[in-house]
Structures are given as C-alpha cells and as structure tokens.
VMD Tcl script that draws the C-alpha trace (Angstrom):
set ca {
  {-32.08 -23.78 27.01}
  {-33.75 -20.77 28.62}
  {-35.91 -20.95 31.74}
  {-39.65 -20.83 30.97}
  {-40.06 -17.44 32.68}
  {-37.70 -15.68 30.23}
  {-39.36 -14.18 27.15}
  {-36.60 -13.85 24.54}
  {-37.37 -11.15 21.96}
  {-35.29 -10.01 19.00}
  {-35.81 -6.35 18.07}
  {-34.80 -4.48 14.95}
  {-35.79 -1.72 12.63}
  {-35.80 -1.19 8.90}
  {-36.59 1.61 6.51}
  {-39.26 1.93 3.87}
  {-39.02 3.98 0.70}
  {-42.17 4.77 -1.20}
  {-42.16 4.33 -5.00}
  {-40.24 7.18 -6.60}
  {-38.65 8.25 -3.32}
  {-34.90 8.87 -3.17}
  {-34.54 8.20 0.55}
  {-36.16 6.74 3.62}
  {-39.79 7.75 4.12}
  {-40.79 5.55 7.06}
  {-39.26 3.18 9.58}
  {-40.63 -0.08 10.93}
  {-39.63 -1.10 14.45}
  {-40.51 -4.68 15.31}
  {-40.06 -7.34 17.97}
  {-40.16 -11.08 17.34}
  {-40.44 -13.77 20.02}
  {-37.37 -15.86 19.33}
  {-38.73 -19.32 20.02}
  {-42.11 -18.99 18.28}
  {-40.97 -16.47 15.63}
  {-44.20 -14.53 16.26}
  {-44.13 -10.77 15.86}
  {-45.28 -9.40 19.20}
  {-44.84 -5.70 18.50}
  {-44.68 -3.52 15.39}
  {-44.58 0.26 15.01}
  {-44.35 2.46 11.93}
  {-42.70 5.85 12.47}
  {-41.39 8.65 10.33}
  {-37.85 8.43 8.98}
  {-36.34 10.53 11.78}
  {-37.14 8.02 14.54}
  {-34.12 5.80 15.19}
  {-33.61 2.44 16.82}
  {-34.05 2.31 20.60}
  {-35.14 -0.26 23.16}
  {-37.46 2.51 24.42}
  {-39.74 1.90 21.42}
  {-40.96 -1.40 22.92}
  {-43.16 -2.36 25.84}
  {-41.07 -4.34 28.34}
  {-42.26 -6.71 31.06}
  {-40.47 -8.51 33.87}
  {-38.65 -11.50 32.40}
  {-38.20 -10.03 28.90}
  {-34.77 -10.43 27.32}
  {-34.42 -8.03 24.39}
  {-31.71 -8.80 21.84}
  {-30.60 -5.95 19.58}
  {-27.83 -5.00 17.20}
  {-25.37 -2.17 17.85}
  {-27.97 0.43 16.86}
  {-29.65 -0.36 20.19}
  {-26.48 0.01 22.27}
  {-27.43 3.24 24.06}
  {-27.47 3.94 27.78}
  {-31.02 5.30 28.01}
  {-32.56 2.37 26.15}
  {-30.65 -0.15 28.25}
  {-31.67 1.67 31.43}
  {-35.31 1.67 30.28}
  {-35.35 -2.11 29.78}
  {-33.60 -2.87 33.07}
  {-35.86 -0.41 34.92}
  {-38.90 -2.22 33.48}
  {-37.73 -5.59 34.83}
  {-36.11 -6.86 31.65}
  {-32.60 -7.61 30.45}
  {-30.70 -6.85 27.26}
  {-28.24 -8.66 25.05}
  {-26.83 -6.09 22.67}
  {-23.91 -5.90 20.30}
  {-21.52 -3.34 21.72}
  {-19.91 -0.53 19.82}
  {-16.65 1.16 20.74}
  {-17.97 4.47 22.02}
  {-21.52 4.30 23.29}
  {-22.37 3.69 26.04}
  {-19.13 4.35 27.92}
  {-18.29 1.29 30.00}
  {-16.89 1.42 33.51}
  {-15.99 -0.85 36.42}
  {-18.10 -1.14 39.57}
  {-15.95 1.57 41.20}
  {-16.76 3.97 38.33}
  {-13.30 3.74 36.74}
  {-13.47 3.94 32.93}
  {-12.89 0.74 30.96}
  {-10.69 1.11 27.90}
  {-12.45 -1.32 25.59}
  {-9.78 -1.54 22.90}
  {-7.10 -2.31 25.51}
  {-9.21 -5.20 26.80}
  {-9.89 -6.51 23.32}
  {-6.20 -6.38 22.39}
  {-5.42 -8.85 25.20}
  {-7.24 -11.61 23.30}
  {-5.08 -14.11 21.37}
  {-6.03 -16.41 18.52}
  {-9.80 -16.77 18.56}
  {-9.90 -16.53 22.34}
  {-13.14 -15.53 24.10}
  {-13.02 -12.55 26.47}
  {-15.48 -12.08 29.32}
  {-15.41 -9.06 31.67}
  {-17.80 -7.54 34.23}
  {-18.80 -4.01 33.18}
  {-21.14 -1.24 34.27}
  {-22.97 1.51 32.44}
  {-23.67 4.73 34.34}
  {-27.43 5.29 34.22}
  {-29.43 8.23 35.54}
  {-30.38 6.14 38.60}
  {-27.00 4.51 39.25}
  {-24.84 1.82 37.74}
  {-26.30 -0.89 35.51}
  {-24.20 -4.01 35.88}
  {-23.53 -6.24 32.92}
  {-21.02 -8.42 31.20}
  {-18.98 -7.81 28.07}
  {-18.21 -10.87 25.97}
  {-15.95 -10.71 22.92}
  {-14.40 -13.15 20.47}
  {-11.32 -12.21 18.52}
  {-11.81 -12.68 14.80}
  {-9.46 -14.90 12.88}
  {-6.93 -13.07 10.71}
  {-8.89 -13.97 7.55}
  {-12.18 -12.72 9.04}
  {-10.53 -9.49 10.24}
  {-9.11 -8.81 6.77}
  {-12.51 -9.50 5.21}
  {-14.20 -7.07 7.64}
  {-11.58 -4.37 6.97}
  {-12.06 -4.75 3.21}
  {-15.83 -4.38 3.64}
  {-15.43 -1.20 5.74}
  {-13.12 0.32 3.13}
  {-15.50 -0.54 0.27}
  {-18.51 0.91 2.10}
  {-16.53 4.02 3.02}
  {-15.50 4.65 -0.58}
  {-19.05 4.03 -1.80}
  {-20.41 6.64 0.63}
  {-17.55 9.09 0.01}
  {-16.12 8.82 3.52}
  {-12.47 9.04 4.46}
  {-11.49 5.70 6.02}
}
mol new
graphics top color blue
foreach p $ca { graphics top sphere $p radius 0.5 }
foreach p [lrange $ca 0 end-1] q [lrange $ca 1 end] { graphics top cylinder $p $q radius 0.2 }
display resetview
C-alpha cells in the first residue's frame, strides 16, 4: 500500500446546468481523499474556468490523481513546487515530453514499440518555468478488441458533435 505520509487525492471537475439552460452554467472542482472517500476540497466557479491542478491547495506529501484534463505543464509544476506529486493520464500533445538532456520524446513512436498488451515504462521530463520536472510515463497497449471499441466510440462522438474524424 502507500506509506502513511502520502495523502492520495483524486481530483476532478464537472459542469452544472441550471433548469432551462442550454449549456454549462457553473463548474464544480473537487478533491476526494482516496482512502477515506472524504471530500477535502470543493469549489464552484463559472463555466469558463477549466480543470487544473492549480485550483487545489497542495501540501508536502500530497499525491494528486487527475484525468487528461489536468495534464498541463503549469498545473504539474504548481503541485511539484508545492511539495506534492501527480499521477495524471497523459494526452498526446500537452505537455510536450522530453528526455533529461532536453531532447524531445516522440510519444507515438514509443507507444508503437509495445507488443500485445505489453506495459511500457520510460523516464520523461516536462520543461517547467523553473527547470525540468522529472517523471515517468507508463503505458499499456490495448488489446485489438479494446482498440476497435475505442475507435468506434471516437467516431460516434465525432459524428454526434459534427466533427470530422
């Protein structure tokens, strides 16, 4: 399990629509302590305020877990600079990943080296305003059936929203 001095928190956001509204009116940003399932932080903002680790107070020993909406350099740098750590689902573009020497990492090339349902594990860095933030990228290749299911879902959502996919 986790050492006692690590405070594992899951963060997320959701939108609220008032009765009769045709869009998002408000957003809720919340943090839940993973092991007790207690909400330790909650903020209500207007609809324009997006997900960011910077919305939360961070203390030494905090581990914030977020989805890909939280995968931004400034938010990651904020948590690390406050004495915490992050576990965040990566996305393909942001933040750009590099090696310790500053050389760009081509994420798709790395992911294409995985075979079967092999697990990949690589050291990475993110260039912050105050230097490199070291981390680790972990990836699992989806099975063929899961990949086809995910592609079908992306196509359906794209058509529903009128996007070219």
